[in-house]
mmCIF file of the N, C-alpha and C atoms, coordinates in Angstrom:
data_MODEL
# 
_entry.id   MODEL 
# 
loop_
_atom_site.group_PDB 
_atom_site.id 
_atom_site.type_symbol 
_atom_site.label_atom_id 
_atom_site.label_alt_id 
_atom_site.label_comp_id 
_atom_site.label_asym_id 
_atom_site.label_entity_id 
_atom_site.label_seq_id 
_atom_site.pdbx_PDB_ins_code 
_atom_site.Cartn_x 
_atom_site.Cartn_y 
_atom_site.Cartn_z 
_atom_site.occupancy 
_atom_site.B_iso_or_equiv 
_atom_site.pdbx_formal_charge 
_atom_site.auth_seq_id 
_atom_site.auth_comp_id 
_atom_site.auth_asym_id 
_atom_site.auth_atom_id 
_atom_site.pdbx_PDB_model_num 
ATOM 1   N N  . UNK A 1 1  ? 24.035 42.793 3.058  1.00 0.00 ? 1  UNK A N  1 
ATOM 2   C CA . UNK A 1 1  ? 25.606 42.149 3.316  1.00 0.00 ? 1  UNK A CA 1 
ATOM 3   C C  . UNK A 1 1  ? 25.431 40.500 2.830  1.00 0.00 ? 1  UNK A C  1 
ATOM 4   N N  . UNK A 1 2  ? 25.979 39.617 2.316  1.00 0.00 ? 2  UNK A N  1 
ATOM 5   C CA . UNK A 1 2  ? 26.533 38.275 2.338  1.00 0.00 ? 2  UNK A CA 1 
ATOM 6   C C  . UNK A 1 2  ? 26.820 37.612 3.644  1.00 0.00 ? 2  UNK A C  1 
ATOM 7   N N  . UNK A 1 3  ? 26.275 36.330 3.215  1.00 0.00 ? 3  UNK A N  1 
ATOM 8   C CA . UNK A 1 3  ? 26.656 35.666 4.522  1.00 0.00 ? 3  UNK A CA 1 
ATOM 9   C C  . UNK A 1 3  ? 28.240 34.865 4.764  1.00 0.00 ? 3  UNK A C  1 
ATOM 10  N N  . UNK A 1 4  ? 28.680 35.095 3.649  1.00 0.00 ? 4  UNK A N  1 
ATOM 11  C CA . UNK A 1 4  ? 29.878 35.364 4.206  1.00 0.00 ? 4  UNK A CA 1 
ATOM 12  C C  . UNK A 1 4  ? 30.791 36.440 5.215  1.00 0.00 ? 4  UNK A C  1 
ATOM 13  N N  . UNK A 1 5  ? 30.430 37.436 4.828  1.00 0.00 ? 5  UNK A N  1 
ATOM 14  C CA . UNK A 1 5  ? 30.121 38.227 5.914  1.00 0.00 ? 5  UNK A CA 1 
ATOM 15  C C  . UNK A 1 5  ? 29.519 38.328 6.936  1.00 0.00 ? 5  UNK A C  1 
ATOM 16  N N  . UNK A 1 6  ? 29.360 38.131 7.019  1.00 0.00 ? 6  UNK A N  1 
ATOM 17  C CA . UNK A 1 6  ? 28.346 37.207 8.799  1.00 0.00 ? 6  UNK A CA 1 
ATOM 18  C C  . UNK A 1 6  ? 29.300 36.544 9.447  1.00 0.00 ? 6  UNK A C  1 
ATOM 19  N N  . UNK A 1 7  ? 29.281 35.176 8.381  1.00 0.00 ? 7  UNK A N  1 
ATOM 20  C CA . UNK A 1 7  ? 30.357 34.309 9.612  1.00 0.00 ? 7  UNK A CA 1 
ATOM 21  C C  . UNK A 1 7  ? 31.852 34.859 9.750  1.00 0.00 ? 7  UNK A C  1 
ATOM 22  N N  . UNK A 1 8  ? 32.226 35.428 8.759  1.00 0.00 ? 8  UNK A N  1 
ATOM 23  C CA . UNK A 1 8  ? 34.020 36.699 9.473  1.00 0.00 ? 8  UNK A CA 1 
ATOM 24  C C  . UNK A 1 8  ? 33.310 36.885 10.302 1.00 0.00 ? 8  UNK A C  1 
ATOM 25  N N  . UNK A 1 9  ? 32.194 37.923 11.151 1.00 0.00 ? 9  UNK A N  1 
ATOM 26  C CA . UNK A 1 9  ? 31.901 38.637 12.161 1.00 0.00 ? 9  UNK A CA 1 
ATOM 27  C C  . UNK A 1 9  ? 31.697 37.364 13.247 1.00 0.00 ? 9  UNK A C  1 
ATOM 28  N N  . UNK A 1 10 ? 31.663 36.384 13.129 1.00 0.00 ? 10 UNK A N  1 
ATOM 29  C CA . UNK A 1 10 ? 30.773 35.377 14.194 1.00 0.00 ? 10 UNK A CA 1 
ATOM 30  C C  . UNK A 1 10 ? 32.457 34.747 14.408 1.00 0.00 ? 10 UNK A C  1 
ATOM 31  N N  . UNK A 1 11 ? 33.322 34.416 12.825 1.00 0.00 ? 11 UNK A N  1 
ATOM 32  C CA . UNK A 1 11 ? 34.183 33.711 13.314 1.00 0.00 ? 11 UNK A CA 1 
ATOM 33  C C  . UNK A 1 11 ? 34.950 35.123 14.283 1.00 0.00 ? 11 UNK A C  1 
ATOM 34  N N  . UNK A 1 12 ? 35.178 36.104 13.481 1.00 0.00 ? 12 UNK A N  1 
ATOM 35  C CA . UNK A 1 12 ? 36.236 37.278 14.699 1.00 0.00 ? 12 UNK A CA 1 
ATOM 36  C C  . UNK A 1 12 ? 35.221 37.583 16.155 1.00 0.00 ? 12 UNK A C  1 
ATOM 37  N N  . UNK A 1 13 ? 34.274 37.374 16.250 1.00 0.00 ? 13 UNK A N  1 
ATOM 38  C CA . UNK A 1 13 ? 34.466 37.651 17.956 1.00 0.00 ? 13 UNK A CA 1 
ATOM 39  C C  . UNK A 1 13 ? 34.546 36.513 18.322 1.00 0.00 ? 13 UNK A C  1 
ATOM 40  N N  . UNK A 1 14 ? 34.408 34.653 17.940 1.00 0.00 ? 14 UNK A N  1 
ATOM 41  C CA . UNK A 1 14 ? 34.783 34.088 19.147 1.00 0.00 ? 14 UNK A CA 1 
ATOM 42  C C  . UNK A 1 14 ? 35.784 33.909 19.202 1.00 0.00 ? 14 UNK A C  1 
ATOM 43  N N  . UNK A 1 15 ? 36.753 34.328 18.215 1.00 0.00 ? 15 UNK A N  1 
ATOM 44  C CA . UNK A 1 15 ? 38.283 34.641 18.064 1.00 0.00 ? 15 UNK A CA 1 
ATOM 45  C C  . UNK A 1 15 ? 38.575 35.226 19.308 1.00 0.00 ? 15 UNK A C  1 
ATOM 46  N N  . UNK A 1 16 ? 38.059 36.504 19.171 1.00 0.00 ? 16 UNK A N  1 
ATOM 47  C CA . UNK A 1 16 ? 38.110 38.067 20.624 1.00 0.00 ? 16 UNK A CA 1 
ATOM 48  C C  . UNK A 1 16 ? 37.777 37.673 21.072 1.00 0.00 ? 16 UNK A C  1 
ATOM 49  N N  . UNK A 1 17 ? 37.097 36.940 21.622 1.00 0.00 ? 17 UNK A N  1 
ATOM 50  C CA . UNK A 1 17 ? 36.573 36.568 23.278 1.00 0.00 ? 17 UNK A CA 1 
ATOM 51  C C  . UNK A 1 17 ? 36.253 35.655 23.748 1.00 0.00 ? 17 UNK A C  1 
ATOM 52  N N  . UNK A 1 18 ? 36.955 34.436 24.773 1.00 0.00 ? 18 UNK A N  1 
ATOM 53  C CA . UNK A 1 18 ? 36.820 34.179 25.114 1.00 0.00 ? 18 UNK A CA 1 
ATOM 54  C C  . UNK A 1 18 ? 35.707 33.442 25.881 1.00 0.00 ? 18 UNK A C  1 
ATOM 55  N N  . UNK A 1 19 ? 34.609 33.581 26.355 1.00 0.00 ? 19 UNK A N  1 
ATOM 56  C CA . UNK A 1 19 ? 33.179 33.789 26.306 1.00 0.00 ? 19 UNK A CA 1 
ATOM 57  C C  . UNK A 1 19 ? 32.626 34.408 25.528 1.00 0.00 ? 19 UNK A C  1 
ATOM 58  N N  . UNK A 1 20 ? 32.496 34.125 24.659 1.00 0.00 ? 20 UNK A N  1 
ATOM 59  C CA . UNK A 1 20 ? 31.514 33.987 23.371 1.00 0.00 ? 20 UNK A CA 1 
ATOM 60  C C  . UNK A 1 20 ? 32.196 32.284 22.659 1.00 0.00 ? 20 UNK A C  1 
ATOM 61  N N  . UNK A 1 21 ? 33.284 32.418 22.324 1.00 0.00 ? 21 UNK A N  1 
ATOM 62  C CA . UNK A 1 21 ? 34.244 31.200 22.565 1.00 0.00 ? 21 UNK A CA 1 
ATOM 63  C C  . UNK A 1 21 ? 32.966 30.309 23.288 1.00 0.00 ? 21 UNK A C  1 
ATOM 64  N N  . UNK A 1 22 ? 33.387 30.459 24.775 1.00 0.00 ? 22 UNK A N  1 
ATOM 65  C CA . UNK A 1 22 ? 32.876 29.105 24.859 1.00 0.00 ? 22 UNK A CA 1 
ATOM 66  C C  . UNK A 1 22 ? 31.510 28.602 24.638 1.00 0.00 ? 22 UNK A C  1 
ATOM 67  N N  . UNK A 1 23 ? 31.247 29.644 24.220 1.00 0.00 ? 23 UNK A N  1 
ATOM 68  C CA . UNK A 1 23 ? 29.376 29.888 24.635 1.00 0.00 ? 23 UNK A CA 1 
ATOM 69  C C  . UNK A 1 23 ? 28.693 29.139 22.991 1.00 0.00 ? 23 UNK A C  1 
ATOM 70  N N  . UNK A 1 24 ? 29.827 29.653 22.127 1.00 0.00 ? 24 UNK A N  1 
ATOM 71  C CA . UNK A 1 24 ? 29.703 28.873 20.808 1.00 0.00 ? 24 UNK A CA 1 
ATOM 72  C C  . UNK A 1 24 ? 29.964 27.473 20.554 1.00 0.00 ? 24 UNK A C  1 
ATOM 73  N N  . UNK A 1 25 ? 30.882 26.641 21.457 1.00 0.00 ? 25 UNK A N  1 
ATOM 74  C CA . UNK A 1 25 ? 31.337 25.524 21.033 1.00 0.00 ? 25 UNK A CA 1 
ATOM 75  C C  . UNK A 1 25 ? 30.172 24.869 21.912 1.00 0.00 ? 25 UNK A C  1 
ATOM 76  N N  . UNK A 1 26 ? 29.300 24.785 22.735 1.00 0.00 ? 26 UNK A N  1 
ATOM 77  C CA . UNK A 1 26 ? 28.446 24.226 23.488 1.00 0.00 ? 26 UNK A CA 1 
ATOM 78  C C  . UNK A 1 26 ? 27.136 24.061 23.032 1.00 0.00 ? 26 UNK A C  1 
ATOM 79  N N  . UNK A 1 27 ? 26.934 24.916 22.087 1.00 0.00 ? 27 UNK A N  1 
ATOM 80  C CA . UNK A 1 27 ? 25.869 24.937 20.761 1.00 0.00 ? 27 UNK A CA 1 
ATOM 81  C C  . UNK A 1 27 ? 25.556 22.942 19.691 1.00 0.00 ? 27 UNK A C  1 
ATOM 82  N N  . UNK A 1 28 ? 24.673 22.770 19.885 1.00 0.00 ? 28 UNK A N  1 
ATOM 83  C CA . UNK A 1 28 ? 24.648 21.800 18.878 1.00 0.00 ? 28 UNK A CA 1 
ATOM 84  C C  . UNK A 1 28 ? 24.573 22.352 16.976 1.00 0.00 ? 28 UNK A C  1 
ATOM 85  N N  . UNK A 1 29 ? 25.122 21.576 16.645 1.00 0.00 ? 29 UNK A N  1 
ATOM 86  C CA . UNK A 1 29 ? 25.849 21.759 15.096 1.00 0.00 ? 29 UNK A CA 1 
ATOM 87  C C  . UNK A 1 29 ? 24.569 21.841 14.378 1.00 0.00 ? 29 UNK A C  1 
ATOM 88  N N  . UNK A 1 30 ? 23.104 22.168 14.419 1.00 0.00 ? 30 UNK A N  1 
ATOM 89  C CA . UNK A 1 30 ? 22.284 23.276 14.268 1.00 0.00 ? 30 UNK A CA 1 
ATOM 90  C C  . UNK A 1 30 ? 22.509 24.082 14.186 1.00 0.00 ? 30 UNK A C  1 
ATOM 91  N N  . UNK A 1 31 ? 21.953 24.891 15.281 1.00 0.00 ? 31 UNK A N  1 
ATOM 92  C CA . UNK A 1 31 ? 22.333 25.816 15.798 1.00 0.00 ? 31 UNK A CA 1 
ATOM 93  C C  . UNK A 1 31 ? 23.193 26.824 15.325 1.00 0.00 ? 31 UNK A C  1 
ATOM 94  N N  . UNK A 1 32 ? 24.570 26.272 15.038 1.00 0.00 ? 32 UNK A N  1 
ATOM 95  C CA . UNK A 1 32 ? 25.703 26.147 14.506 1.00 0.00 ? 32 UNK A CA 1 
ATOM 96  C C  . UNK A 1 32 ? 25.653 27.350 13.232 1.00 0.00 ? 32 UNK A C  1 
ATOM 97  N N  . UNK A 1 33 ? 24.723 25.993 12.995 1.00 0.00 ? 33 UNK A N  1 
ATOM 98  C CA . UNK A 1 33 ? 24.314 26.178 10.738 1.00 0.00 ? 33 UNK A CA 1 
ATOM 99  C C  . UNK A 1 33 ? 23.124 27.689 10.855 1.00 0.00 ? 33 UNK A C  1 
ATOM 100 N N  . UNK A 1 34 ? 22.413 27.963 11.601 1.00 0.00 ? 34 UNK A N  1 
ATOM 101 C CA . UNK A 1 34 ? 21.570 29.379 11.551 1.00 0.00 ? 34 UNK A CA 1 
ATOM 102 C C  . UNK A 1 34 ? 22.881 30.042 11.965 1.00 0.00 ? 34 UNK A C  1 
ATOM 103 N N  . UNK A 1 35 ? 23.432 30.287 13.003 1.00 0.00 ? 35 UNK A N  1 
ATOM 104 C CA . UNK A 1 35 ? 24.218 31.342 13.419 1.00 0.00 ? 35 UNK A CA 1 
ATOM 105 C C  . UNK A 1 35 ? 24.804 32.554 12.158 1.00 0.00 ? 35 UNK A C  1 
ATOM 106 N N  . UNK A 1 36 ? 25.544 31.258 11.444 1.00 0.00 ? 36 UNK A N  1 
ATOM 107 C CA . UNK A 1 36 ? 26.300 31.703 9.942  1.00 0.00 ? 36 UNK A CA 1 
ATOM 108 C C  . UNK A 1 36 ? 25.472 32.476 9.049  1.00 0.00 ? 36 UNK A C  1 
ATOM 109 N N  . UNK A 1 37 ? 24.390 32.776 9.080  1.00 0.00 ? 37 UNK A N  1 
ATOM 110 C CA . UNK A 1 37 ? 23.896 33.684 8.097  1.00 0.00 ? 37 UNK A CA 1 
ATOM 111 C C  . UNK A 1 37 ? 22.308 35.284 9.163  1.00 0.00 ? 37 UNK A C  1 
ATOM 112 N N  . UNK A 1 38 ? 23.230 35.114 10.836 1.00 0.00 ? 38 UNK A N  1 
ATOM 113 C CA . UNK A 1 38 ? 23.663 35.997 11.092 1.00 0.00 ? 38 UNK A CA 1 
ATOM 114 C C  . UNK A 1 38 ? 24.380 37.032 11.565 1.00 0.00 ? 38 UNK A C  1 
ATOM 115 N N  . UNK A 1 39 ? 23.902 38.500 11.391 1.00 0.00 ? 39 UNK A N  1 
ATOM 116 C CA . UNK A 1 39 ? 24.752 39.416 11.685 1.00 0.00 ? 39 UNK A CA 1 
ATOM 117 C C  . UNK A 1 39 ? 24.996 39.607 13.764 1.00 0.00 ? 39 UNK A C  1 
ATOM 118 N N  . UNK A 1 40 ? 26.120 38.939 13.634 1.00 0.00 ? 40 UNK A N  1 
ATOM 119 C CA . UNK A 1 40 ? 26.532 38.958 14.578 1.00 0.00 ? 40 UNK A CA 1 
ATOM 120 C C  . UNK A 1 40 ? 28.015 39.517 15.173 1.00 0.00 ? 40 UNK A C  1 
ATOM 121 N N  . UNK A 1 41 ? 27.635 40.874 16.222 1.00 0.00 ? 41 UNK A N  1 
ATOM 122 C CA . UNK A 1 41 ? 29.395 40.860 16.637 1.00 0.00 ? 41 UNK A CA 1 
ATOM 123 C C  . UNK A 1 41 ? 29.789 41.603 17.805 1.00 0.00 ? 41 UNK A C  1 
ATOM 124 N N  . UNK A 1 42 ? 28.578 40.984 19.064 1.00 0.00 ? 42 UNK A N  1 
ATOM 125 C CA . UNK A 1 42 ? 28.880 40.625 20.157 1.00 0.00 ? 42 UNK A CA 1 
ATOM 126 C C  . UNK A 1 42 ? 28.436 39.275 21.040 1.00 0.00 ? 42 UNK A C  1 
ATOM 127 N N  . UNK A 1 43 ? 28.413 39.361 21.936 1.00 0.00 ? 43 UNK A N  1 
ATOM 128 C CA . UNK A 1 43 ? 28.257 38.377 22.902 1.00 0.00 ? 43 UNK A CA 1 
ATOM 129 C C  . UNK A 1 43 ? 26.692 38.775 23.118 1.00 0.00 ? 43 UNK A C  1 
ATOM 130 N N  . UNK A 1 44 ? 25.871 39.571 23.451 1.00 0.00 ? 44 UNK A N  1 
ATOM 131 C CA . UNK A 1 44 ? 24.755 39.302 23.166 1.00 0.00 ? 44 UNK A CA 1 
ATOM 132 C C  . UNK A 1 44 ? 23.793 39.821 21.980 1.00 0.00 ? 44 UNK A C  1 
ATOM 133 N N  . UNK A 1 45 ? 24.471 39.201 20.629 1.00 0.00 ? 45 UNK A N  1 
ATOM 134 C CA . UNK A 1 45 ? 24.391 40.028 19.473 1.00 0.00 ? 45 UNK A CA 1 
ATOM 135 C C  . UNK A 1 45 ? 23.783 37.838 19.370 1.00 0.00 ? 45 UNK A C  1 
ATOM 136 N N  . UNK A 1 46 ? 25.004 36.970 20.297 1.00 0.00 ? 46 UNK A N  1 
ATOM 137 C CA . UNK A 1 46 ? 25.066 35.680 19.428 1.00 0.00 ? 46 UNK A CA 1 
ATOM 138 C C  . UNK A 1 46 ? 23.737 35.331 20.810 1.00 0.00 ? 46 UNK A C  1 
ATOM 139 N N  . UNK A 1 47 ? 23.535 35.722 22.109 1.00 0.00 ? 47 UNK A N  1 
ATOM 140 C CA . UNK A 1 47 ? 22.903 34.791 22.808 1.00 0.00 ? 47 UNK A CA 1 
ATOM 141 C C  . UNK A 1 47 ? 21.617 35.112 22.165 1.00 0.00 ? 47 UNK A C  1 
ATOM 142 N N  . UNK A 1 48 ? 22.009 36.850 21.867 1.00 0.00 ? 48 UNK A N  1 
ATOM 143 C CA . UNK A 1 48 ? 19.904 37.125 21.150 1.00 0.00 ? 48 UNK A CA 1 
ATOM 144 C C  . UNK A 1 48 ? 19.139 36.177 20.168 1.00 0.00 ? 48 UNK A C  1 
ATOM 145 N N  . UNK A 1 49 ? 20.405 35.619 19.401 1.00 0.00 ? 49 UNK A N  1 
ATOM 146 C CA . UNK A 1 49 ? 20.267 35.089 17.943 1.00 0.00 ? 49 UNK A CA 1 
ATOM 147 C C  . UNK A 1 49 ? 19.707 33.613 18.673 1.00 0.00 ? 49 UNK A C  1 
ATOM 148 N N  . UNK A 1 50 ? 20.664 33.387 18.827 1.00 0.00 ? 50 UNK A N  1 
ATOM 149 C CA . UNK A 1 50 ? 20.039 31.674 19.883 1.00 0.00 ? 50 UNK A CA 1 
ATOM 150 C C  . UNK A 1 50 ? 18.372 31.578 20.296 1.00 0.00 ? 50 UNK A C  1 
ATOM 151 N N  . UNK A 1 51 ? 18.758 32.132 21.185 1.00 0.00 ? 51 UNK A N  1 
ATOM 152 C CA . UNK A 1 51 ? 17.151 32.387 21.927 1.00 0.00 ? 51 UNK A CA 1 
ATOM 153 C C  . UNK A 1 51 ? 17.000 32.611 20.940 1.00 0.00 ? 51 UNK A C  1 
ATOM 154 N N  . UNK A 1 52 ? 15.869 33.735 19.912 1.00 0.00 ? 52 UNK A N  1 
ATOM 155 C CA . UNK A 1 52 ? 15.325 33.673 19.338 1.00 0.00 ? 52 UNK A CA 1 
ATOM 156 C C  . UNK A 1 52 ? 15.217 32.744 18.174 1.00 0.00 ? 52 UNK A C  1 
ATOM 157 N N  . UNK A 1 53 ? 15.719 31.921 17.821 1.00 0.00 ? 53 UNK A N  1 
ATOM 158 C CA . UNK A 1 53 ? 15.817 30.780 17.550 1.00 0.00 ? 53 UNK A CA 1 
ATOM 159 C C  . UNK A 1 53 ? 15.819 29.775 18.132 1.00 0.00 ? 53 UNK A C  1 
ATOM 160 N N  . UNK A 1 54 ? 15.576 29.859 19.408 1.00 0.00 ? 54 UNK A N  1 
ATOM 161 C CA . UNK A 1 54 ? 15.163 28.300 20.213 1.00 0.00 ? 54 UNK A CA 1 
ATOM 162 C C  . UNK A 1 54 ? 13.366 29.100 20.763 1.00 0.00 ? 54 UNK A C  1 
ATOM 163 N N  . UNK A 1 55 ? 13.332 29.773 20.383 1.00 0.00 ? 55 UNK A N  1 
ATOM 164 C CA . UNK A 1 55 ? 12.093 30.127 21.341 1.00 0.00 ? 55 UNK A CA 1 
ATOM 165 C C  . UNK A 1 55 ? 10.693 30.536 20.086 1.00 0.00 ? 55 UNK A C  1 
ATOM 166 N N  . UNK A 1 56 ? 11.713 30.959 18.874 1.00 0.00 ? 56 UNK A N  1 
ATOM 167 C CA . UNK A 1 56 ? 10.796 30.466 17.654 1.00 0.00 ? 56 UNK A CA 1 
ATOM 168 C C  . UNK A 1 56 ? 10.891 29.556 17.308 1.00 0.00 ? 56 UNK A C  1 
ATOM 169 N N  . UNK A 1 57 ? 12.167 28.169 16.868 1.00 0.00 ? 57 UNK A N  1 
ATOM 170 C CA . UNK A 1 57 ? 11.236 27.187 16.871 1.00 0.00 ? 57 UNK A CA 1 
ATOM 171 C C  . UNK A 1 57 ? 12.602 27.483 14.693 1.00 0.00 ? 57 UNK A C  1 
ATOM 172 N N  . UNK A 1 58 ? 13.277 28.222 14.895 1.00 0.00 ? 58 UNK A N  1 
ATOM 173 C CA . UNK A 1 58 ? 13.623 28.142 13.483 1.00 0.00 ? 58 UNK A CA 1 
ATOM 174 C C  . UNK A 1 58 ? 14.482 29.464 12.911 1.00 0.00 ? 58 UNK A C  1 
ATOM 175 N N  . UNK A 1 59 ? 13.339 30.399 13.744 1.00 0.00 ? 59 UNK A N  1 
ATOM 176 C CA . UNK A 1 59 ? 13.774 32.110 12.332 1.00 0.00 ? 59 UNK A CA 1 
ATOM 177 C C  . UNK A 1 59 ? 14.241 32.908 13.763 1.00 0.00 ? 59 UNK A C  1 
ATOM 178 N N  . UNK A 1 60 ? 15.703 33.207 13.309 1.00 0.00 ? 60 UNK A N  1 
ATOM 179 C CA . UNK A 1 60 ? 16.722 33.381 13.983 1.00 0.00 ? 60 UNK A CA 1 
ATOM 180 C C  . UNK A 1 60 ? 16.834 35.251 13.317 1.00 0.00 ? 60 UNK A C  1 
ATOM 181 N N  . UNK A 1 61 ? 16.431 35.451 12.459 1.00 0.00 ? 61 UNK A N  1 
ATOM 182 C CA . UNK A 1 61 ? 16.711 36.724 11.744 1.00 0.00 ? 61 UNK A CA 1 
ATOM 183 C C  . UNK A 1 61 ? 15.465 37.987 13.028 1.00 0.00 ? 61 UNK A C  1 
ATOM 184 N N  . UNK A 1 62 ? 14.363 37.764 13.597 1.00 0.00 ? 62 UNK A N  1 
ATOM 185 C CA . UNK A 1 62 ? 14.270 39.191 14.167 1.00 0.00 ? 62 UNK A CA 1 
ATOM 186 C C  . UNK A 1 62 ? 13.049 38.833 13.562 1.00 0.00 ? 62 UNK A C  1 
# 
């Protein structure tokens, strides 16, 4: 799947879910850029990707 598709999934999530939107806008810009390359469909996906990024020092693809 292309990064454009990943970005659309994230966009749809933050448009449809207020909690996801609030969580996303609280993130630093560098984390948001990394999230554009991850397949995210749920708040859990979003939180897991951010956790992996913060724990692993940059690799959020698991």
